[in-house]
N, C-alpha and C positions, 0 to 999 in steps of 0.2 A: 512718586507714590508717599502717600502721607495715611498712617496708618494708626488708628484711632483719632480721637481728638487734638487738637493744636492746644495747649497748656500752658500759660501763663504761671511762670514760678519767678511769686518775688524773690525774690534773693537778700537778705539780713546781712548787714556787716558783721565779721567773722570779732570775737569779742576774746583780744589779745590783750593780754598784759607786757606791761616793759617792766621790767625790773634788773635794779642800776645794782652796786655796789660802791662804794668810797670812807678809807681813812682820811679823817678829818681835820686829826692829831689831836685835837683840842675844841671841845666845846665853852671851855671857861672862858675867852679870851669876849670880850664884848663885842656884840655883833656880831660874830661868828651864827650863833643859830639864825637871823636875816638874809645871812651873808646866804647857807646851806638851803633854807626858807627857797628864798628870791629861783635861785637856779633849779633846786629839783618842782616847785612848782611852775615854770616859765619853759617847762621840757614836758616826753610827752611820758614821764615816766615816771611811774605812777607807784612804786615801790621801792626805800631804795636801802641798802642793809649798812649801817656805820659800823666805822671802826674808832678806837680810841677816842669814845663823847666824854672819857673822863670826869663824869657825874659820878651822887652817892646815891648810894641805893638803887631799885628799879620800879621802874611806875608809867604812868602814862599822861602824854604833857598835850590835850587838845587844845587846836588853834582853828580862824578862820576857815578856811584853807589844808591845813593839814594837822597829822597827828605824827607825836612821837613815843614807839614804845623803848623803853632803856635800860638796859641790864648793867651796874657799876657795881662797882667794890663798897661793898653795904658800909663802911667804919671807913674809908679813907677818901677826900677826893681829890680826884687830879690823877687817875692812875687804870691803866685799861677801862676795861667799858667797849660795848657791844649795842646795835639798836635798828631801830626800821624806822623811816620816813612813810608813812600812807599819804599820799593824794587824799582827800574829799574824796574825789569821784569812785573810788578803791577800799573804800571803810565798809562797803558792805560786803566786801566780800573776806574779809578779817574772821577769822574761826576763834583760834585763839594765838595766844605769847609765850613762850616758856623762859626763865632763868635758866640756862643752866650750874654758871656760874657768872663770875665779870667777864669770862673770855668768848662764853663761847650761850647764842640765843638762839631759841628755834622760836619760826613764825610760822602759822596752819593759818591757809588762805585755800578759799573753794576755788574750787576748780571747776567747769564745764561734765564732764564726765566723773574726773578723778582728783581729789582734792589732792592740793602741794604743797609738801611743808621744804619751806626756805631755812636754811640753820649759817650763822652769822658764826665764824673764828676770828679772833684776831690773839692768832698763837705769840708765845711770847717770844724774843729777840733771843740769840742763841747767849750772847753775855749775861741772862739775867741766870738766878740761882738754879740750881739742880734741883731745890725742892720746891720752887716754883712749876721749872717746866715738865719733874715728873706729877703734878697733880695735873699738869694742861692735859698730860698724854692718860690718865686715866676718865676725867672725862672725856676725851673724845674719844678711846678706845670702846668705852659702856656706851658712849651715842651711837656709833659706828655699831656693838655686837646689835643691840637694840634695834637697829634697821635694816643688820643683815637675815634677822629673825622674822624679819614682815615680809620677809619677799619668798 
């Protein structure tokens, strides 16, 4: 027995966002950025968090098929650095990129029901100086407190 009318429901493709992470060791070597972009553009991953980019300063680098948001040491090249590579298909979801330090950056993206914050962290190794580790922990705790107060 059928109650009511028969309805055809058009199914829509679920909107998925694939996110990854990659410690690139350095983006200062010739060809490294091309290698990274080839790997990411050839995959299904739309956003990749990068660690150890090692560029100078922070900014946005736009290419035809992807963009790189980066945050590195403002005064020296070759140390630390985090960033995000975003494929062109996901660029309309980007709300904000924020630099916390050369080791921590935030990326805010538009979700279907809620906006999403991605936090990219490159922690100092155990052999780093105590003041470097202390500054990192202060930044991390401040960020953690900010998000704990939101809930």
